[in-house]
BAGU-487770 format. One record per residue (C-alpha): residue in one letter; residue number from 0; x, y, z. Coordinates in Angstrom, 2 decimals, m for minus. Layout:
% residues N
['A', NUM, [X, Y, Z]]
...
***
This chain:
% residues 260
['X', 0, [223.97, m106.86, 119.25]]
['X', 1, [227.32, m107.70, 117.26]]
['X', 2, [227.55, m110.99, 115.62]]
['X', 3, [229.55, m113.99, 117.15]]
['X', 4, [232.61, m114.68, 115.31]]
['X', 5, [233.62, m118.33, 114.66]]
['X', 6, [237.05, m119.05, 113.18]]
['X', 7, [237.89, m122.51, 111.32]]
['X', 8, [241.28, m123.63, 111.16]]
['X', 9, [241.88, m127.19, 109.81]]
['X', 10, [243.71, m129.57, 107.66]]
['X', 11, [240.58, m130.34, 105.59]]
['X', 12, [241.63, m128.35, 102.28]]
['X', 13, [238.74, m127.13, 100.20]]
['X', 14, [238.95, m129.88, 97.58]]
['X', 15, [236.12, m132.11, 99.55]]
['X', 16, [233.04, m130.74, 101.30]]
['X', 17, [234.21, m131.07, 104.85]]
['X', 18, [234.38, m127.54, 105.54]]
['X', 19, [231.14, m126.51, 103.73]]
['X', 20, [229.07, m128.95, 105.90]]
['X', 21, [230.78, m127.52, 109.29]]
['X', 22, [229.35, m124.10, 108.07]]
['X', 23, [226.09, m125.65, 107.42]]
['X', 24, [226.01, m127.46, 110.88]]
['X', 25, [227.05, m124.37, 112.74]]
['X', 26, [224.55, m121.79, 110.72]]
['X', 27, [221.63, m124.35, 111.18]]
['X', 28, [221.84, m123.97, 115.19]]
['X', 29, [223.44, m120.22, 114.99]]
['X', 30, [221.98, m118.59, 112.01]]
['X', 31, [223.43, m115.00, 113.48]]
['X', 32, [227.01, m116.36, 113.55]]
['X', 33, [230.08, m115.00, 111.44]]
['X', 34, [232.05, m117.70, 110.23]]
['X', 35, [235.77, m116.71, 109.21]]
['X', 36, [237.86, m119.64, 107.65]]
['X', 37, [241.34, m118.87, 108.89]]
['X', 38, [242.73, m121.44, 107.02]]
['X', 39, [241.98, m125.23, 105.61]]
['X', 40, [245.57, m125.93, 104.49]]
['X', 41, [247.47, m126.76, 107.72]]
['X', 42, [249.69, m129.69, 106.55]]
['X', 43, [247.64, m133.00, 107.36]]
['X', 44, [248.16, m133.92, 110.91]]
['X', 45, [250.35, m131.00, 111.51]]
['X', 46, [249.20, m130.08, 115.01]]
['X', 47, [252.29, m127.95, 115.83]]
['X', 48, [251.87, m125.98, 112.55]]
['X', 49, [248.11, m125.45, 113.52]]
['X', 50, [249.16, m124.65, 117.33]]
['X', 51, [251.51, m122.00, 115.64]]
['X', 52, [249.02, m120.25, 113.42]]
['X', 53, [246.17, m120.46, 115.98]]
['X', 54, [248.33, m118.70, 118.73]]
['X', 55, [249.75, m115.91, 116.27]]
['X', 56, [246.31, m115.04, 114.13]]
['X', 57, [243.69, m115.32, 116.89]]
['X', 58, [244.90, m111.94, 118.61]]
['X', 59, [243.92, m109.96, 115.84]]
['X', 60, [239.91, m110.97, 116.17]]
['X', 61, [237.83, m109.19, 118.23]]
['X', 62, [236.82, m109.99, 121.93]]
['X', 63, [234.34, m112.93, 122.54]]
['X', 64, [235.34, m114.67, 119.13]]
['X', 65, [235.35, m118.56, 119.05]]
['X', 66, [238.03, m120.22, 117.30]]
['X', 67, [237.98, m123.53, 116.21]]
['X', 68, [240.79, m125.64, 115.40]]
['X', 69, [240.50, m129.48, 113.99]]
['X', 70, [243.69, m130.79, 113.01]]
['X', 71, [242.99, m134.56, 115.05]]
['X', 72, [244.70, m137.84, 113.90]]
['X', 73, [243.24, m138.77, 117.08]]
['X', 74, [239.63, m138.75, 115.12]]
['X', 75, [237.43, m141.62, 116.65]]
['X', 76, [239.71, m142.82, 119.46]]
['X', 77, [239.41, m141.60, 123.10]]
['X', 78, [240.83, m138.63, 122.95]]
['X', 79, [239.18, m135.52, 124.64]]
['X', 80, [238.24, m132.57, 123.19]]
['X', 81, [239.28, m129.39, 124.79]]
['X', 82, [237.88, m125.75, 125.36]]
['X', 83, [240.47, m122.87, 126.65]]
['X', 84, [238.66, m119.60, 127.51]]
['X', 85, [241.91, m116.62, 127.35]]
['X', 86, [241.76, m113.25, 126.74]]
['X', 87, [238.01, m113.01, 126.19]]
['X', 88, [238.40, m115.67, 123.60]]
['X', 89, [237.49, m119.32, 123.02]]
['X', 90, [239.38, m121.76, 121.79]]
['X', 91, [238.00, m125.24, 120.71]]
['X', 92, [240.09, m128.07, 119.75]]
['X', 93, [241.31, m131.51, 120.25]]
['X', 94, [243.08, m132.45, 123.42]]
['X', 95, [246.37, m133.33, 121.37]]
['X', 96, [248.51, m130.47, 122.06]]
['X', 97, [247.23, m128.06, 119.69]]
['X', 98, [246.38, m125.27, 122.73]]
['X', 99, [249.37, m126.14, 124.63]]
['X', 100, [250.35, m122.30, 123.95]]
['X', 101, [248.07, m121.28, 126.55]]
['X', 102, [249.02, m123.81, 129.29]]
['X', 103, [251.27, m121.36, 131.13]]
['X', 104, [249.01, m118.17, 130.65]]
['X', 105, [248.14, m117.27, 133.96]]
['X', 106, [244.33, m116.51, 133.39]]
['X', 107, [243.58, m119.04, 131.03]]
['X', 108, [240.89, m121.50, 131.95]]
['X', 109, [240.25, m125.04, 130.62]]
['X', 110, [237.55, m127.29, 130.31]]
['X', 111, [236.39, m130.97, 128.71]]
['X', 112, [233.45, m131.41, 126.88]]
['X', 113, [231.12, m133.27, 128.81]]
['X', 114, [227.33, m132.98, 127.41]]
['X', 115, [227.02, m135.39, 124.47]]
['X', 116, [223.39, m134.23, 124.19]]
['X', 117, [224.90, m131.07, 122.34]]
['X', 118, [226.17, m133.03, 119.52]]
['X', 119, [225.07, m134.30, 116.45]]
['X', 120, [222.36, m137.51, 117.03]]
['X', 121, [224.74, m139.76, 115.27]]
['X', 122, [228.53, m139.72, 115.78]]
['X', 123, [230.94, m140.86, 113.05]]
['X', 124, [234.24, m142.32, 113.74]]
['X', 125, [236.14, m140.12, 111.25]]
['X', 126, [234.45, m136.80, 110.77]]
['X', 127, [233.95, m134.99, 114.36]]
['X', 128, [234.86, m131.48, 112.83]]
['X', 129, [230.89, m132.08, 111.64]]
['X', 130, [229.48, m134.02, 114.39]]
['X', 131, [231.01, m132.64, 117.74]]
['X', 132, [233.27, m129.35, 117.09]]
['X', 133, [230.64, m127.64, 114.64]]
['X', 134, [227.43, m128.16, 117.25]]
['X', 135, [229.80, m127.14, 120.20]]
['X', 136, [231.10, m124.17, 118.50]]
['X', 137, [227.34, m123.04, 117.68]]
['X', 138, [226.25, m123.62, 121.17]]
['X', 139, [229.42, m121.19, 122.46]]
['X', 140, [228.66, m118.53, 120.12]]
['X', 141, [224.64, m118.77, 121.57]]
['X', 142, [225.48, m118.88, 125.34]]
['X', 143, [229.06, m117.42, 125.29]]
['X', 144, [230.00, m119.44, 128.38]]
['X', 145, [231.06, m122.96, 128.85]]
['X', 146, [227.53, m124.09, 130.27]]
['X', 147, [226.42, m127.44, 130.62]]
['X', 148, [228.53, m128.80, 127.76]]
['X', 149, [231.92, m128.68, 129.55]]
['X', 150, [233.57, m129.53, 132.77]]
['X', 151, [236.50, m127.62, 134.16]]
['X', 152, [240.18, m129.17, 134.10]]
['X', 153, [243.43, m127.83, 135.53]]
['X', 154, [246.12, m126.68, 132.79]]
['X', 155, [248.02, m129.82, 134.02]]
['X', 156, [245.38, m131.83, 132.92]]
['X', 157, [245.87, m130.80, 129.17]]
['X', 158, [248.07, m132.62, 126.43]]
['X', 159, [251.21, m130.35, 125.69]]
['X', 160, [253.61, m130.61, 122.47]]
['X', 161, [257.09, m131.33, 123.31]]
['X', 162, [259.65, m128.96, 122.47]]
['X', 163, [257.46, m126.35, 121.38]]
['X', 164, [260.12, m123.64, 122.66]]
['X', 165, [263.41, m123.27, 121.97]]
['X', 166, [266.57, m124.29, 124.11]]
['X', 167, [268.78, m121.27, 125.33]]
['X', 168, [272.03, m120.77, 126.87]]
['X', 169, [273.43, m117.42, 127.94]]
['X', 170, [274.70, m117.01, 124.48]]
['X', 171, [272.82, m119.14, 122.05]]
['X', 172, [269.07, m120.22, 121.21]]
['X', 173, [268.59, m123.31, 119.40]]
['X', 174, [265.17, m123.91, 117.56]]
['X', 175, [263.46, m125.82, 115.01]]
['X', 176, [261.33, m125.17, 111.97]]
['X', 177, [257.36, m125.49, 112.33]]
['X', 178, [255.91, m124.38, 109.16]]
['X', 179, [256.44, m123.48, 105.52]]
['X', 180, [254.03, m120.71, 104.47]]
['X', 181, [253.08, m120.41, 100.47]]
['X', 182, [256.01, m118.56, 100.31]]
['X', 183, [258.35, m121.48, 100.66]]
['X', 184, [259.59, m119.23, 104.04]]
['X', 185, [260.49, m121.80, 106.80]]
['X', 186, [258.71, m120.38, 110.14]]
['X', 187, [260.73, m121.59, 113.31]]
['X', 188, [259.69, m121.35, 117.19]]
['X', 189, [262.30, m118.78, 117.84]]
['X', 190, [260.75, m115.37, 118.61]]
['X', 191, [262.08, m112.13, 118.37]]
['X', 192, [262.11, m111.57, 122.54]]
['X', 193, [264.44, m115.14, 122.29]]
['X', 194, [267.48, m113.09, 120.43]]
['X', 195, [269.19, m110.24, 121.85]]
['X', 196, [269.04, m106.87, 119.33]]
['X', 197, [272.51, m105.74, 120.32]]
['X', 198, [274.89, m108.64, 119.94]]
['X', 199, [276.66, m109.91, 116.61]]
['X', 200, [275.13, m112.96, 115.76]]
['X', 201, [276.01, m116.20, 114.07]]
['X', 202, [273.11, m118.32, 112.66]]
['X', 203, [273.56, m122.09, 111.53]]
['X', 204, [270.95, m123.82, 109.35]]
['X', 205, [272.54, m127.16, 108.34]]
['X', 206, [275.52, m126.49, 106.39]]
['X', 207, [274.58, m122.71, 105.68]]
['X', 208, [275.88, m119.89, 107.89]]
['X', 209, [274.27, m116.58, 108.24]]
['X', 210, [275.86, m113.61, 109.92]]
['X', 211, [272.71, m111.00, 110.63]]
['X', 212, [268.79, m110.93, 110.85]]
['X', 213, [267.63, m108.91, 107.85]]
['X', 214, [265.31, m106.13, 108.34]]
['X', 215, [263.77, m106.65, 104.72]]
['X', 216, [263.70, m109.48, 102.16]]
['X', 217, [265.38, m107.15, 99.63]]
['X', 218, [268.54, m106.59, 101.63]]
['X', 219, [269.66, m109.92, 100.26]]
['X', 220, [269.99, m110.11, 96.35]]
['X', 221, [267.56, m112.29, 94.49]]
['X', 222, [268.10, m116.30, 95.44]]
['X', 223, [269.97, m115.61, 98.46]]
['X', 224, [269.34, m117.02, 101.86]]
['X', 225, [268.37, m114.62, 104.59]]
['X', 226, [267.00, m114.85, 108.26]]
['X', 227, [264.18, m112.19, 109.08]]
['X', 228, [261.48, m111.76, 112.07]]
['X', 229, [258.29, m112.12, 109.90]]
['X', 230, [255.03, m110.23, 110.83]]
['X', 231, [254.41, m112.43, 113.87]]
['X', 232, [257.85, m111.86, 115.18]]
['X', 233, [258.91, m115.34, 114.46]]
['X', 234, [262.42, m116.02, 112.96]]
['X', 235, [261.84, m117.54, 109.34]]
['X', 236, [264.40, m118.75, 107.13]]
['X', 237, [263.86, m117.07, 103.76]]
['X', 238, [264.94, m116.82, 99.89]]
['X', 239, [264.73, m113.63, 98.24]]
['X', 240, [262.24, m114.39, 95.30]]
['X', 241, [262.82, m117.78, 95.90]]
['X', 242, [261.84, m120.66, 98.01]]
['X', 243, [263.69, m122.10, 101.27]]
['X', 244, [261.77, m125.30, 101.15]]
['X', 245, [263.25, m126.05, 97.85]]
['X', 246, [266.55, m125.63, 99.82]]
['X', 247, [265.49, m127.64, 102.97]]
['X', 248, [262.95, m130.16, 101.49]]
['X', 249, [263.56, m131.94, 105.00]]
['X', 250, [263.27, m129.11, 106.92]]
['X', 251, [261.26, m130.32, 109.78]]
['X', 252, [264.25, m132.27, 110.36]]
['X', 253, [266.82, m129.30, 110.45]]
['X', 254, [267.97, m127.74, 113.34]]
['X', 255, [268.64, m123.78, 113.31]]
['X', 256, [270.86, m122.42, 116.01]]
['X', 257, [271.97, m118.50, 116.88]]
['X', 258, [275.03, m117.51, 118.67]]
['X', 259, [276.36, m114.60, 119.85]]
***
């Protein structure tokens, strides 16, 4: 029998013991689980960044994987806890828009957590990752179905992130920056499918203009700005051997437009 994989995505960082304690709670209840730390370096409270990483990274895991994402500015409030089931994977997160990328997937099923008996006996106001998400993940690893821990809801019931998709016209697409990786590359919400491959392009970022999408970083001289589709087919703005976020320190407020 294959071990059940539980991935963890949080904004906790690794300085404190939050991640380790979540491991402990899961392994105490489901000792055969295999835990994969996808990342704990999501910028604090950045739901859109977490949604991007979860959407783009989760398909590379085996079927029946359980993906737990805790980026939860509303911890301790009345926000619900959401489970989604899609493509033989489970996704467990606060119902704060983090799983809104699944809302329009035809086969996705959604549930809200309802059975508090599975949670830890004492629930803190500040650490639901340990007290609620970890025990729920362990229970899913054991049962591999929502069971009595969750009640079904509809896709229309879940919280969604506004403007998660770019706006399009017949000859343009306008998007936003949603994530900065450790190399300083700025990743947008524009996908490869949003941009025609057979048109001459004009790319505007702030006061900067580009006239093509590169096939490799090295197509531009070191220090030059470029656009490229990354390994997850998202358009990113980069500087060859440099950091684009130094040029756009307020990148979350910048817009990017591609015209053809």
